[in-house]
C-alpha positions as CSV (number, residue, x, y, z in Angstrom):
1,M,5.4,-59.6,-109.6
2,K,4.0,-63.1,-109.5
3,I,0.4,-63.6,-108.4
4,E,-1.0,-67.1,-107.8
5,I,-4.7,-67.4,-108.6
6,D,-6.9,-70.3,-107.4
7,L,-9.1,-70.9,-110.5
8,T,-11.7,-72.9,-108.5
9,K,-12.6,-69.7,-106.5
10,I,-12.8,-67.1,-109.2
11,R,-16.2,-65.8,-110.5
12,E,-15.6,-66.5,-114.2
13,N,-13.3,-68.3,-116.5
14,L,-9.8,-66.7,-116.5
15,R,-10.3,-64.7,-119.8
16,N,-13.6,-63.2,-118.7
17,A,-12.3,-62.6,-115.1
18,M,-9.3,-60.6,-116.6
19,R,-11.7,-58.6,-118.7
20,E,-13.7,-57.8,-115.6
21,C,-10.5,-56.5,-114.1
22,G,-10.1,-54.1,-117.0
23,Y,-7.6,-56.2,-119.0
24,A,-7.8,-56.8,-122.7
25,P,-6.5,-60.0,-124.2
26,E,-3.4,-59.7,-126.3
27,G,-3.0,-63.2,-127.6
28,V,-0.8,-66.1,-126.7
29,E,3.0,-66.0,-126.3
30,E,4.2,-68.4,-129.0
31,S,7.3,-69.7,-127.2
32,T,5.6,-70.5,-123.8
33,G,1.8,-70.8,-124.5
34,E,1.1,-68.2,-121.9
35,L,-1.9,-65.9,-122.2
36,K,-1.1,-62.2,-122.5
37,F,-3.3,-59.4,-121.2
38,F,-2.8,-55.6,-120.9
39,R,-4.5,-52.6,-119.2
40,S,-3.7,-49.1,-120.4
41,I,-3.1,-46.5,-117.7
42,R,-3.7,-43.3,-119.7
43,G,-5.7,-44.6,-122.7
44,G,-2.7,-44.9,-125.0
45,R,-0.5,-47.9,-125.7
46,Y,2.0,-46.9,-122.9
47,P,2.3,-46.8,-120.0
48,R,0.4,-50.0,-119.4
49,F,0.2,-53.0,-117.1
50,H,1.0,-56.2,-118.8
51,I,0.4,-59.8,-117.6
52,Y,1.7,-63.1,-118.8
53,C,-0.6,-65.9,-117.5
54,R,0.4,-69.5,-117.1
55,V,-2.3,-72.1,-116.2
56,L,-0.8,-75.0,-114.2
57,P,-1.3,-78.5,-115.6
58,D,-4.0,-79.5,-113.2
59,D,-6.1,-76.4,-114.3
60,T,-6.8,-75.4,-110.7
61,K,-4.3,-72.6,-110.4
62,A,-2.7,-69.9,-112.6
63,V,0.4,-67.8,-112.1
64,L,0.1,-64.2,-113.3
65,N,3.3,-62.4,-114.0
66,L,2.5,-58.7,-113.7
67,H,4.7,-55.8,-114.7
68,L,4.4,-52.2,-115.7
69,D,5.6,-51.3,-119.2
70,Q,6.6,-47.6,-119.1
71,K,7.4,-47.4,-122.8
72,Q,7.7,-49.5,-126.0
73,P,10.9,-51.4,-126.8
74,S,13.7,-49.1,-127.8
75,Y,15.0,-50.9,-130.9
76,A,13.1,-52.5,-133.8
77,G,12.9,-56.3,-133.4
78,S,13.9,-56.0,-129.7
79,A,11.7,-57.5,-127.0
80,A,13.5,-55.5,-124.3
81,H,11.4,-52.8,-122.5
82,S,11.5,-50.8,-119.4
83,G,9.2,-53.0,-117.4
84,E,8.8,-52.6,-113.6
85,Y,8.1,-55.9,-111.7
86,E,8.2,-54.4,-108.2
87,G,7.2,-51.2,-106.4
88,S,4.1,-49.6,-104.9
89,V,2.3,-49.1,-108.2
90,V,2.7,-52.8,-109.2
91,E,1.8,-53.9,-105.7
92,A,-1.4,-51.8,-105.7
93,E,-2.4,-53.2,-109.1
94,A,-1.8,-56.8,-107.8
95,A,-4.1,-56.1,-104.8
96,R,-6.7,-54.6,-107.1
97,I,-6.7,-57.6,-109.4
98,Q,-7.0,-60.1,-106.5
99,S,-9.9,-58.1,-105.0
100,H,-11.8,-58.3,-108.3
101,L,-11.2,-62.0,-109.1
102,Y,-12.5,-63.8,-106.1
103,F,-16.2,-64.3,-105.0
């Protein structure tokens, strides 16, 4: 699920704002330069919410690509996973993020 964020209206810089939402930084995607964040649901590595974040060139907006990873990739060296990009759980998490980010 894609979420557009107005960076001029959030409380903190994007990294700190994501931390306030309960997300841990996971680095930068080498191929795209997108910031990566995750939030564990049960305390383990999976299931977890995962976000790829792209800041637009004018630095006033960011696009968060949110999905739910149910389990780790099935094959060694594979990036494929059982991610859910839609559904009530993902929609509820998107609403939770938006309610935490803005003033």
